[in-house]
N, C-alpha and C positions, 0 to 999 in steps of 0.2 A: 748800550752806550756807544756812541759814535767813536771810531778809532782816533779822531783828532779832537775829542771833546775838551781837552785841556788847552787848546789853542784859543786865545781871546777872540771873541766875535764882536764886530762893530767897535773896535778899539778907537778911542778918540783921536789918536795920531795917524789913523789909516790914511787920510789925505796927504799927510807929510811924507809918509813912506811911498805912497803912489807917485807923488811929485819927484822925490829923489830917484826912484826907479826909472821914471820917465826921462829925467834929465841924463842919467847915466846911459840909458838906452839911446837917447839922441846923440850923446857924445860918441858912443861906440859906432853908431851908424855913420856919423860925419867922419870919424876917424877912418872907418873902412872905405868910404867913398874917396876921400882925399888920398888915402894910402894906396888904393888900387890905381888911381890916376898917376901918382908919383912913382909907383913900382912897376908900371906896365912893361917896361923894357927888361926887367929882371927875370931870371928863371923863376918858375912858379914856386918852388920851395927853396929859394935863395937863402943861404944861412945868414948872410949879412945884408939885411934889408936897409930900408931908408927910415929916418926919424920923421915921424908925423905926429903933431900935437903932443909931443913929449914921450911918445912910445915908438918902439921900433917895429916895423912890419915888412912883409913881403906880399906878393900877390895872393898866396894861399891864405895867410892870416887876414888880409884885407877882405877877401870874400867871406870868410867865416865871421868877421866882424860885422859886415853888412847884414848877413842873415840873422845873427844874434841881435844886433841893434834893432832890426825890424820886428823881431819876435817880442823883445822886451818892451819896445815902444807900443806895439799893438796891444800887449797885455795891459799896459798903463792906460791906454786910451779906452779899451773895452771895459776894464775894471772887473767888478764882481769877483767870483771865485776863480775865474780863468786867470786873473792877475796873480792870485795866490799860487796856483800851480806853476805858471810860467816862472815866477820869481823863485820858488823853491827849487825848481829844476835848474834855472840859471845860476843860482847861488852855489849849488853843488858842482855844476860844470866849471864855473870860474875858480872855485877853490881847488878842485882836482886838477884842472889845467895849469893853474899857477904852481902847484906842487910838482906836477909831472915835468913841466917845462923848466922848473928850477933845477931839477936833477939832471936835465939834459943840456943846460946852458952852454957848457964848453965842450960839447961833443958834436959829431957830425949828425946826430939825430935831432938837433935843434932846427927842425924843418919849418917852424913858424917864425924864425928869426927873433925869438924872445930875448930880451935883456933882463937884468935884475929889476929894472923899473917896471917892465911889463909884469913880472911875477908879483911885485908888491901891489901894483894897481889891480891885478887879477884877484888878489886876496881881499883888498878893500872893497872892490865891486861885489865880490862874492858874499862878503859879510852884509853889505847893504841889501843885496837881493834876498838873502836869507831872512834878515830882519823884516823886510817888506812882506815877504811871503808868510812869515809867522804872525805878523800883526795886521795883515790886510784882509783877513777873513770877514766875509759879510754874511749876515743871517737875519732872521726875524728877531724881534725882541724876546720871544719865547726861547729861541735858541741861545741868545745871549744870557738870559736868566739861568737856563739849564747849565751852561758852561760855567757861569759864576758859582752856582751851587756846587757843581762837581769840583771846581778848583778849591773852594773854601771849605768843602766838607759839610756844608749846610744843606738841609732838605730843600728841594725846589718847591716853589709855590704852585699849587695846582689851579 
């Protein structure tokens, strides 16, 4: 049995999750580009960055956002199971980053200039990416039938 056999295959909402993931990836990419332009005069790890599209950023966070936005957007465009892997990874990274930066908000270690709004959006984006990763799996009709049989405890048709 495949280690992720309990994950739905060919879920009917797969296009919706792919679109949501792509839109968030596009937002993160545009945020990173505008943020990099607006913070180009700041120190790379400036603790108090600029507000861009509702979030605070500095040059370091802007570059990370550009890279992340490109990766997520590429996953949404390419699709297939690469989309699943990228979204599962992005979901984990966004959730961990949100929690880590929330603990560092009022310290000198806030090297990405996060605000509480950034942390909340990181949690929201992370949850959307995880949902997209969990419901975006693609497979053959036989794979989908085997997954359904495994999930419901019914025997698979041969």
